[in-house]
All heavy atoms as a GROMACS GRO file, in nm:
protein
  469
    1MET      N    1   2.781  -2.637   3.591
    1MET     CA    2   2.799  -2.659   3.451
    1MET      C    3   2.675  -2.614   3.372
    1MET      O    4   2.689  -2.559   3.259
    1MET     CB    5   2.832  -2.807   3.427
    1MET     CG    6   2.866  -2.840   3.290
    1MET     SD    7   3.024  -2.764   3.247
    1MET     CE    8   3.047  -2.819   3.082
    2ARG      N    9   2.557  -2.647   3.428
    2ARG     CA   10   2.434  -2.605   3.360
    2ARG      C   11   2.423  -2.452   3.350
    2ARG      O   12   2.378  -2.404   3.247
    2ARG     CB   13   2.312  -2.656   3.438
    2ARG     CG   14   2.290  -2.803   3.417
    2ARG     CD   15   2.161  -2.844   3.485
    2ARG     NE   16   2.145  -2.985   3.472
    2ARG     CZ   17   2.041  -3.052   3.529
    2ARG    NH1   18   1.946  -2.982   3.589
    2ARG    NH2   19   2.031  -3.184   3.518
    3ALA      N   20   2.468  -2.381   3.450
    3ALA     CA   21   2.465  -2.236   3.453
    3ALA      C   22   2.551  -2.179   3.345
    3ALA      O   23   2.516  -2.081   3.275
    3ALA     CB   24   2.495  -2.181   3.586
    4LEU      N   25   2.670  -2.241   3.328
    4LEU     CA   26   2.765  -2.193   3.227
    4LEU      C   27   2.711  -2.216   3.088
    4LEU      O   28   2.710  -2.130   3.001
    4LEU     CB   29   2.896  -2.265   3.242
    4LEU     CG   30   3.006  -2.231   3.140
    4LEU    CD1   31   3.037  -2.084   3.152
    4LEU    CD2   32   3.130  -2.316   3.157
    5LEU      N   33   2.650  -2.335   3.070
    5LEU     CA   34   2.589  -2.368   2.936
    5LEU      C   35   2.471  -2.276   2.906
    5LEU      O   36   2.454  -2.225   2.792
    5LEU     CB   37   2.544  -2.513   2.938
    5LEU     CG   38   2.481  -2.562   2.808
    5LEU    CD1   39   2.586  -2.556   2.695
    5LEU    CD2   40   2.436  -2.711   2.820
    6LEU      N   41   2.390  -2.247   3.006
    6LEU     CA   42   2.276  -2.155   2.990
    6LEU      C   43   2.326  -2.011   2.960
    6LEU      O   44   2.273  -1.949   2.869
    6LEU     CB   45   2.193  -2.154   3.118
    6LEU     CG   46   2.074  -2.063   3.116
    6LEU    CD1   47   1.970  -2.107   3.008
    6LEU    CD2   48   2.007  -2.056   3.254
    7ALA      N   49   2.431  -1.971   3.024
    7ALA     CA   50   2.486  -1.835   2.991
    7ALA      C   51   2.538  -1.826   2.852
    7ALA      O   52   2.516  -1.729   2.783
    7ALA     CB   53   2.592  -1.804   3.093
    8VAL      N   54   2.610  -1.932   2.807
    8VAL     CA   55   2.667  -1.932   2.669
    8VAL      C   56   2.556  -1.935   2.567
    8VAL      O   57   2.561  -1.858   2.464
    8VAL     CB   58   2.762  -2.053   2.650
    8VAL    CG1   59   2.802  -2.069   2.509
    8VAL    CG2   60   2.887  -2.033   2.741
    9LEU      N   61   2.456  -2.020   2.584
    9LEU     CA   62   2.346  -2.029   2.491
    9LEU      C   63   2.268  -1.890   2.488
    9LEU      O   64   2.225  -1.847   2.384
    9LEU     CB   65   2.252  -2.140   2.525
    9LEU     CG   66   2.313  -2.279   2.492
    9LEU    CD1   67   2.217  -2.384   2.535
    9LEU    CD2   68   2.343  -2.294   2.347
   10SER      N   69   2.252  -1.830   2.600
   10SER     CA   70   2.181  -1.700   2.608
   10SER      C   71   2.260  -1.591   2.534
   10SER      O   72   2.201  -1.510   2.458
   10SER     CB   73   2.158  -1.660   2.750
   10SER     OG   74   2.074  -1.750   2.817
   11LEU      N   75   2.387  -1.588   2.555
   11LEU     CA   76   2.467  -1.491   2.482
   11LEU      C   77   2.469  -1.518   2.330
   11LEU      O   78   2.470  -1.422   2.250
   11LEU     CB   79   2.614  -1.490   2.533
   11LEU     CG   80   2.631  -1.429   2.674
   11LEU    CD1   81   2.773  -1.445   2.720
   11LEU    CD2   82   2.594  -1.282   2.667
   12ALA      N   83   2.471  -1.641   2.289
   12ALA     CA   84   2.466  -1.672   2.146
   12ALA      C   85   2.331  -1.634   2.087
   12ALA      O   86   2.330  -1.572   1.981
   12ALA     CB   87   2.490  -1.822   2.129
   13ALA      N   88   2.230  -1.656   2.158
   13ALA     CA   89   2.092  -1.612   2.107
   13ALA      C   90   2.085  -1.464   2.097
   13ALA      O   91   2.027  -1.405   2.003
   13ALA     CB   92   1.984  -1.667   2.200
   14PHE      N   93   2.137  -1.391   2.196
   14PHE     CA   94   2.138  -1.245   2.194
   14PHE      C   95   2.219  -1.193   2.079
   14PHE      O   96   2.178  -1.097   2.010
   14PHE     CB   97   2.195  -1.194   2.328
   14PHE     CG   98   2.205  -1.044   2.337
   14PHE    CD1   99   2.094  -0.966   2.346
   14PHE    CD2  100   2.327  -0.983   2.326
   14PHE    CE1  101   2.102  -0.829   2.355
   14PHE    CE2  102   2.338  -0.843   2.331
   14PHE     CZ  103   2.221  -0.766   2.344
   15ALA      N  104   2.334  -1.260   2.049
   15ALA     CA  105   2.422  -1.209   1.940
   15ALA      C  106   2.350  -1.232   1.805
   15ALA      O  107   2.359  -1.145   1.713
   15ALA     CB  108   2.550  -1.285   1.942
   16ILE      N  109   2.277  -1.346   1.793
   16ILE     CA  110   2.202  -1.373   1.665
   16ILE      C  111   2.088  -1.269   1.643
   16ILE      O  112   2.076  -1.215   1.535
   16ILE     CB  113   2.152  -1.512   1.670
   16ILE    CG1  114   2.265  -1.615   1.655
   16ILE    CG2  115   2.050  -1.530   1.553
   16ILE    CD1  116   2.224  -1.757   1.675
   17VAL      N  117   2.018  -1.238   1.751
   17VAL     CA  118   1.912  -1.141   1.742
   17VAL      C  119   1.967  -1.002   1.710
   17VAL      O  120   1.914  -0.932   1.628
   17VAL     CB  121   1.828  -1.136   1.870
   17VAL    CG1  122   1.731  -1.016   1.876
   17VAL    CG2  123   1.750  -1.263   1.886
   18LEU      N  124   2.079  -0.967   1.773
   18LEU     CA  125   2.138  -0.834   1.750
   18LEU      C  126   2.188  -0.822   1.604
   18LEU      O  127   2.176  -0.727   1.540
   18LEU     CB  128   2.248  -0.809   1.850
   18LEU     CG  129   2.315  -0.676   1.846
   18LEU    CD1  130   2.211  -0.568   1.879
   18LEU    CD2  131   2.430  -0.672   1.944
   19ALA      N  132   2.255  -0.928   1.554
   19ALA     CA  133   2.302  -0.929   1.420
   19ALA      C  134   2.192  -0.920   1.317
   19ALA      O  135   2.206  -0.850   1.212
   19ALA     CB  136   2.388  -1.053   1.394
   20ASN      N  137   2.079  -0.984   1.335
   20ASN     CA  138   1.968  -0.971   1.247
   20ASN      C  139   1.898  -0.840   1.250
   20ASN      O  140   1.844  -0.792   1.155
   20ASN     CB  141   1.865  -1.085   1.275
   20ASN     CG  142   1.917  -1.221   1.227
   20ASN    OD1  143   2.000  -1.226   1.133
   20ASN    ND2  144   1.874  -1.326   1.289
   21ALA      N  145   1.895  -0.778   1.364
   21ALA     CA  146   1.835  -0.640   1.379
   21ALA      C  147   1.909  -0.535   1.308
   21ALA      O  148   1.851  -0.444   1.258
   21ALA     CB  149   1.817  -0.613   1.529
   22VAL      N  150   2.038  -0.550   1.296
   22VAL     CA  151   2.122  -0.447   1.229
   22VAL      C  152   2.094  -0.452   1.075
   22VAL      O  153   2.092  -0.351   1.011
   22VAL     CB  154   2.275  -0.478   1.256
   22VAL    CG1  155   2.362  -0.394   1.167
   22VAL    CG2  156   2.301  -0.457   1.401
   23LYS      N  157   2.063  -0.568   1.021
   23LYS     CA  158   2.042  -0.584   0.882
   23LYS      C  159   1.900  -0.532   0.834
   23LYS      O  160   1.876  -0.517   0.721
   23LYS     CB  161   2.051  -0.730   0.838
   23LYS     CG  162   2.191  -0.784   0.852
   23LYS     CD  163   2.197  -0.928   0.809
   23LYS     CE  164   2.332  -0.981   0.834
   23LYS     NZ  165   2.342  -1.125   0.808
   24ALA      N  166   1.808  -0.513   0.925
   24ALA     CA  167   1.676  -0.469   0.896
   24ALA      C  168   1.673  -0.321   0.865
   24ALA      O  169   1.655  -0.238   0.953
   24ALA     CB  170   1.576  -0.502   1.003
   25ASP      N  171   1.699  -0.279   0.741
   25ASP     CA  172   1.707  -0.140   0.703
   25ASP      C  173   1.573  -0.102   0.630
   25ASP      O  174   1.576  -0.013   0.538
   25ASP     CB  175   1.825  -0.110   0.626
   25ASP     CG  176   1.833  -0.188   0.491
   25ASP    OD1  177   1.757  -0.288   0.483
   25ASP    OD2  178   1.915  -0.151   0.402
   26TYR      N  179   1.462  -0.164   0.661
   26TYR     CA  180   1.338  -0.135   0.601
   26TYR      C  181   1.224  -0.151   0.702
   26TYR      O  182   1.248  -0.209   0.806
   26TYR     CB  183   1.313  -0.215   0.476
   26TYR     CG  184   1.297  -0.364   0.505
   26TYR    CD1  185   1.176  -0.418   0.540
   26TYR    CD2  186   1.406  -0.443   0.506
   26TYR    CE1  187   1.160  -0.552   0.568
   26TYR    CE2  188   1.397  -0.579   0.531
   26TYR     CZ  189   1.270  -0.628   0.563
   26TYR     OH  190   1.263  -0.765   0.590
   27SER      N  191   1.108  -0.099   0.675
   27SER     CA  192   0.995  -0.120   0.762
   27SER      C  193   0.879  -0.155   0.675
   27SER      O  194   0.874  -0.130   0.559
   27SER     CB  195   0.968   0.009   0.839
   27SER     OG  196   0.939   0.112   0.760
   28ILE      N  197   0.780  -0.221   0.737
   28ILE     CA  198   0.659  -0.254   0.662
   28ILE      C  199   0.544  -0.188   0.728
   28ILE      O  200   0.530  -0.192   0.854
   28ILE     CB  201   0.642  -0.415   0.671
   28ILE    CG1  202   0.758  -0.486   0.600
   28ILE    CG2  203   0.508  -0.456   0.617
   28ILE    CD1  204   0.758  -0.636   0.610
   29HIS      N  205   0.460  -0.128   0.649
   29HIS     CA  206   0.339  -0.063   0.695
   29HIS      C  207   0.213  -0.122   0.633
   29HIS      O  208   0.217  -0.152   0.511
   29HIS     CB  209   0.340   0.084   0.657
   29HIS     CG  210   0.462   0.155   0.718
   29HIS    ND1  211   0.462   0.206   0.845
   29HIS    CD2  212   0.586   0.188   0.668
   29HIS    CE1  213   0.579   0.260   0.873
   29HIS    NE2  214   0.655   0.250   0.768
   30VAL      N  215   0.109  -0.148   0.713
   30VAL     CA  216  -0.013  -0.200   0.672
   30VAL      C  217  -0.122  -0.101   0.698
   30VAL      O  218  -0.135  -0.058   0.811
   30VAL     CB  219  -0.041  -0.337   0.737
   30VAL    CG1  220  -0.175  -0.391   0.687
   30VAL    CG2  221   0.070  -0.434   0.711
   31GLY      N  222  -0.203  -0.064   0.596
   31GLY     CA  223  -0.315   0.027   0.623
   31GLY      C  224  -0.382   0.072   0.494
   31GLY      O  225  -0.342   0.027   0.386
   32SER      N  226  -0.485   0.145   0.509
   32SER     CA  227  -0.567   0.189   0.396
   32SER      C  228  -0.510   0.319   0.336
   32SER      O  229  -0.537   0.356   0.228
   32SER     CB  230  -0.710   0.203   0.434
   32SER     OG  231  -0.727   0.294   0.540
   33ARG      N  232  -0.429   0.399   0.418
   33ARG     CA  233  -0.378   0.518   0.365
   33ARG      C  234  -0.242   0.499   0.303
   33ARG      O  235  -0.162   0.409   0.337
   33ARG     CB  236  -0.360   0.621   0.484
   33ARG     CG  237  -0.486   0.666   0.546
   33ARG     CD  238  -0.467   0.773   0.646
   33ARG     NE  239  -0.358   0.737   0.742
   33ARG     CZ  240  -0.299   0.822   0.821
   33ARG    NH1  241  -0.326   0.944   0.819
   33ARG    NH2  242  -0.206   0.776   0.903
   34THR      N  243  -0.212   0.574   0.200
   34THR     CA  244  -0.084   0.568   0.130
   34THR      C  245   0.018   0.650   0.210
   34THR      O  246  -0.005   0.759   0.244
   34THR     CB  247  -0.096   0.634  -0.013
   34THR    OG1  248  -0.200   0.567  -0.079
   34THR    CG2  249   0.028   0.618  -0.090
   35PRO      N  250   0.135   0.593   0.233
   35PRO     CA  251   0.242   0.665   0.304
   35PRO      C  252   0.289   0.781   0.221
   35PRO      O  253   0.272   0.784   0.098
   35PRO     CB  254   0.352   0.563   0.314
   35PRO     CG  255   0.293   0.427   0.293
   35PRO     CD  256   0.173   0.453   0.207
   36PRO      N  257   0.349   0.882   0.282
   36PRO     CA  258   0.401   1.001   0.211
   36PRO      C  259   0.508   0.960   0.114
   36PRO      O  260   0.584   0.863   0.134
   36PRO     CB  261   0.449   1.095   0.316
   36PRO     CG  262   0.472   1.010   0.438
   36PRO     CD  263   0.377   0.895   0.427
   37ALA      N  264   0.529   1.046   0.010
   37ALA     CA  265   0.630   1.011  -0.093
   37ALA      C  266   0.771   1.006  -0.040
   37ALA      O  267   0.858   0.932  -0.087
   37ALA     CB  268   0.619   1.115  -0.209
   38GLU      N  269   0.805   1.090   0.059
   38GLU     CA  270   0.938   1.099   0.109
   38GLU      C  271   0.974   0.967   0.192
   38GLU      O  272   1.087   0.955   0.231
   38GLU     CB  273   0.965   1.224   0.200
   38GLU     CG  274   0.867   1.239   0.314
   38GLU     CD  275   0.745   1.319   0.277
   38GLU    OE1  276   0.727   1.359   0.165
   38GLU    OE2  277   0.665   1.345   0.368
   39ALA      N  278   0.879   0.886   0.216
   39ALA     CA  279   0.904   0.755   0.288
   39ALA      C  280   0.961   0.654   0.195
   39ALA      O  281   1.006   0.550   0.238
   39ALA     CB  282   0.777   0.705   0.356
   40HIS      N  283   0.956   0.678   0.062
   40HIS     CA  284   1.007   0.589  -0.039
   40HIS      C  285   0.950   0.444  -0.027
   40HIS      O  286   1.023   0.351  -0.021
   40HIS     CB  287   1.161   0.583  -0.034
   40HIS     CG  288   1.223   0.714  -0.053
   40HIS    ND1  289   1.224   0.783  -0.172
   40HIS    CD2  290   1.292   0.794   0.038
   40HIS    CE1  291   1.284   0.902  -0.148
   40HIS    NE2  292   1.326   0.907  -0.028
   41CYS      N  293   0.818   0.436  -0.024
   41CYS     CA  294   0.751   0.312  -0.005
   41CYS      C  295   0.696   0.258  -0.137
   41CYS      O  296   0.660   0.338  -0.228
   41CYS     CB  297   0.633   0.324   0.090
   41CYS     SG  298   0.684   0.379   0.255
   42HIS      N  299   0.685   0.126  -0.150
   42HIS     CA  300   0.609   0.072  -0.269
   42HIS      C  301   0.522  -0.043  -0.215
   42HIS      O  302   0.558  -0.110  -0.118
   42HIS     CB  303   0.704   0.024  -0.375
   42HIS     CG  304   0.799  -0.086  -0.338
   42HIS    ND1  305   0.918  -0.063  -0.269
   42HIS    CD2  306   0.787  -0.219  -0.359
   42HIS    CE1  307   0.978  -0.179  -0.250
   42HIS    NE2  308   0.901  -0.276  -0.300
   43ARG      N  309   0.407  -0.057  -0.276
   43ARG     CA  310   0.309  -0.152  -0.232
   43ARG      C  311   0.356  -0.293  -0.278
   43ARG      O  312   0.390  -0.314  -0.392
   43ARG     CB  313   0.174  -0.126  -0.293
   43ARG     CG  314   0.066  -0.218  -0.237
   43ARG     CD  315  -0.071  -0.174  -0.281
   43ARG     NE  316  -0.083  -0.177  -0.420
   43ARG     CZ  317  -0.182  -0.122  -0.488
   43ARG    NH1  318  -0.276  -0.062  -0.421
   43ARG    NH2  319  -0.186  -0.131  -0.620
   44VAL      N  320   0.354  -0.388  -0.181
   44VAL     CA  321   0.400  -0.521  -0.213
   44VAL      C  322   0.281  -0.621  -0.205
   44VAL      O  323   0.298  -0.736  -0.256
   44VAL     CB  324   0.511  -0.565  -0.116
   44VAL    CG1  325   0.634  -0.490  -0.144
   44VAL    CG2  326   0.467  -0.556   0.034
   45ALA      N  327   0.169  -0.586  -0.148
   45ALA     CA  328   0.060  -0.680  -0.130
   45ALA      C  329  -0.068  -0.605  -0.094
   45ALA      O  330  -0.063  -0.486  -0.060
   45ALA     CB  331   0.087  -0.786  -0.034
   46THR      N  332  -0.179  -0.674  -0.102
   46THR     CA  333  -0.308  -0.622  -0.061
   46THR      C  334  -0.374  -0.732   0.025
   46THR      O  335  -0.372  -0.849  -0.010
   46THR     CB  336  -0.395  -0.590  -0.182
   46THR    OG1  337  -0.328  -0.499  -0.263
   46THR    CG2  338  -0.526  -0.531  -0.138
   47ARG      N  339  -0.430  -0.692   0.136
   47ARG     CA  340  -0.502  -0.789   0.224
   47ARG      C  341  -0.638  -0.738   0.250
   47ARG      O  342  -0.670  -0.618   0.255
   47ARG     CB  343  -0.424  -0.802   0.356
   47ARG     CG  344  -0.286  -0.856   0.346
   47ARG     CD  345  -0.289  -1.002   0.320
   47ARG     NE  346  -0.151  -1.052   0.320
   47ARG     CZ  347  -0.098  -1.107   0.216
   47ARG    NH1  348  -0.159  -1.124   0.102
   47ARG    NH2  349   0.028  -1.154   0.220
   48SER      N  350  -0.730  -0.827   0.274
   48SER     CA  351  -0.869  -0.792   0.312
   48SER      C  352  -0.898  -0.832   0.454
   48SER      O  353  -0.852  -0.941   0.499
   48SER     CB  354  -0.970  -0.866   0.225
   48SER     OG  355  -0.952  -0.826   0.087
   49THR      N  356  -0.972  -0.746   0.527
   49THR     CA  357  -1.006  -0.777   0.664
   49THR      C  358  -1.136  -0.857   0.667
   49THR      O  359  -1.202  -0.878   0.560
   49THR     CB  360  -1.026  -0.649   0.744
   49THR    OG1  361  -1.132  -0.571   0.688
   49THR    CG2  362  -0.901  -0.564   0.746
   50ASP      N  363  -1.176  -0.903   0.783
   50ASP     CA  364  -1.298  -0.981   0.794
   50ASP      C  365  -1.424  -0.902   0.759
   50ASP      O  366  -1.521  -0.955   0.716
   50ASP     CB  367  -1.310  -1.036   0.938
   50ASP     CG  368  -1.208  -1.144   0.968
   50ASP    OD1  369  -1.158  -1.204   0.870
   50ASP    OD2  370  -1.183  -1.166   1.081
   51ASP      N  371  -1.417  -0.768   0.784
   51ASP     CA  372  -1.531  -0.686   0.751
   51ASP      C  373  -1.530  -0.628   0.617
   51ASP      O  374  -1.612  -0.541   0.581
   51ASP     CB  375  -1.553  -0.574   0.860
   51ASP     CG  376  -1.427  -0.485   0.874
   51ASP    OD1  377  -1.315  -0.522   0.822
   51ASP    OD2  378  -1.438  -0.379   0.927
   52GLY      N  379  -1.440  -0.675   0.527
   52GLY     CA  380  -1.434  -0.635   0.388
   52GLY      C  381  -1.348  -0.518   0.353
   52GLY      O  382  -1.345  -0.481   0.235
   53ARG      N  383  -1.280  -0.456   0.447
   53ARG     CA  384  -1.189  -0.347   0.415
   53ARG      C  385  -1.063  -0.399   0.345
   53ARG      O  386  -1.013  -0.506   0.377
   53ARG     CB  387  -1.148  -0.272   0.542
   53ARG     CG  388  -1.257  -0.191   0.605
   53ARG     CD  389  -1.214  -0.114   0.728
   53ARG     NE  390  -1.104  -0.029   0.694
   53ARG     CZ  391  -1.013   0.012   0.784
   53ARG    NH1  392  -1.021  -0.019   0.905
   53ARG    NH2  393  -0.914   0.095   0.738
   54VAL      N  394  -1.016  -0.321   0.248
   54VAL     CA  395  -0.894  -0.358   0.180
   54VAL      C  396  -0.774  -0.277   0.238
   54VAL      O  397  -0.781  -0.161   0.249
   54VAL     CB  398  -0.904  -0.333   0.030
   54VAL    CG1  399  -0.772  -0.362  -0.040
   54VAL    CG2  400  -1.016  -0.414  -0.029
   55LEU      N  401  -0.666  -0.355   0.279
   55LEU     CA  402  -0.555  -0.290   0.337
   55LEU      C  403  -0.436  -0.315   0.247
   55LEU      O  404  -0.420  -0.427   0.195
   55LEU     CB  405  -0.522  -0.350   0.474
   55LEU     CG  406  -0.630  -0.331   0.583
   55LEU    CD1  407  -0.593  -0.401   0.710
   55LEU    CD2  408  -0.656  -0.181   0.609
   56ASN      N  409  -0.356  -0.214   0.226
   56ASN     CA  410  -0.231  -0.227   0.141
   56ASN      C  411  -0.118  -0.251   0.232
   56ASN      O  412  -0.104  -0.200   0.340
   56ASN     CB  413  -0.215  -0.097   0.060
   56ASN     CG  414  -0.321  -0.075  -0.036
   56ASN    OD1  415  -0.374  -0.167  -0.104
   56ASN    ND2  416  -0.367   0.051  -0.044
   57VAL      N  417  -0.022  -0.333   0.182
   57VAL     CA  418   0.104  -0.360   0.252
   57VAL      C  419   0.213  -0.290   0.180
   57VAL      O  420   0.235  -0.315   0.060
   57VAL     CB  421   0.130  -0.510   0.267
   57VAL    CG1  422   0.258  -0.539   0.341
   57VAL    CG2  423   0.012  -0.583   0.331
   58TYR      N  424   0.288  -0.203   0.247
   58TYR     CA  425   0.394  -0.124   0.187
   58TYR      C  426   0.528  -0.161   0.246
   58TYR      O  427   0.544  -0.189   0.370
   58TYR     CB  428   0.374   0.027   0.210
   58TYR     CG  429   0.257   0.080   0.141
   58TYR    CD1  430   0.133   0.091   0.205
   58TYR    CD2  431   0.262   0.127   0.010
   58TYR    CE1  432   0.017   0.140   0.137
   58TYR    CE2  433   0.153   0.181  -0.056
   58TYR     CZ  434   0.034   0.188   0.014
   58TYR     OH  435  -0.078   0.235  -0.061
   59HIS      N  436   0.632  -0.169   0.165
   59HIS     CA  437   0.766  -0.194   0.202
   59HIS      C  438   0.841  -0.058   0.192
   59HIS      O  439   0.848  -0.005   0.078
   59HIS     CB  440   0.827  -0.297   0.104
   59HIS     CG  441   0.968  -0.330   0.139
   59HIS    ND1  442   1.073  -0.278   0.067
   59HIS    CD2  443   1.027  -0.408   0.232
   59HIS    CE1  444   1.188  -0.321   0.117
   59HIS    NE2  445   1.163  -0.408   0.217
   60CYS      N  446   0.892  -0.007   0.302
   60CYS     CA  447   0.952   0.129   0.302
   60CYS      C  448   1.096   0.126   0.347
   60CYS      O  449   1.133   0.053   0.440
   60CYS     CB  450   0.873   0.218   0.404
   60CYS     SG  451   0.699   0.228   0.366
   61ARG      N  452   1.176   0.203   0.285
   61ARG     CA  453   1.316   0.226   0.324
   61ARG      C  454   1.329   0.350   0.410
   61ARG      O  455   1.262   0.447   0.385
   61ARG     CB  456   1.410   0.244   0.205
   61ARG     CG  457   1.422   0.114   0.122
   61ARG     CD  458   1.559   0.115   0.061
   61ARG     NE  459   1.589  -0.021   0.010
   61ARG     CZ  460   1.654  -0.110   0.078
   61ARG    NH1  461   1.698  -0.082   0.198
   61ARG    NH2  462   1.679  -0.228   0.032
   62PRO      N  463   1.413   0.347   0.511
   62PRO     CA  464   1.434   0.468   0.599
   62PRO      C  465   1.502   0.580   0.529
   62PRO      O  466   1.568   0.567   0.434
   62PRO     CB  467   1.516   0.406   0.719
   62PRO     CG  468   1.582   0.287   0.668
   62PRO     CD  469   1.503   0.236   0.556
   0.00000   0.00000   0.00000
């Protein structure tokens, strides 16, 4: 019975992960360089590193 329950829960978790992965139609890039224009990115945030470098966070559509 435990094996059956474990199998059902594993399949449910796999289905949830797979369903969420399909909806992710964007990517996030973090860095100091600006992505190319054809990547259709826009800056959503700015972060600073411990050594004082400023990194931009971009949200890009495929």
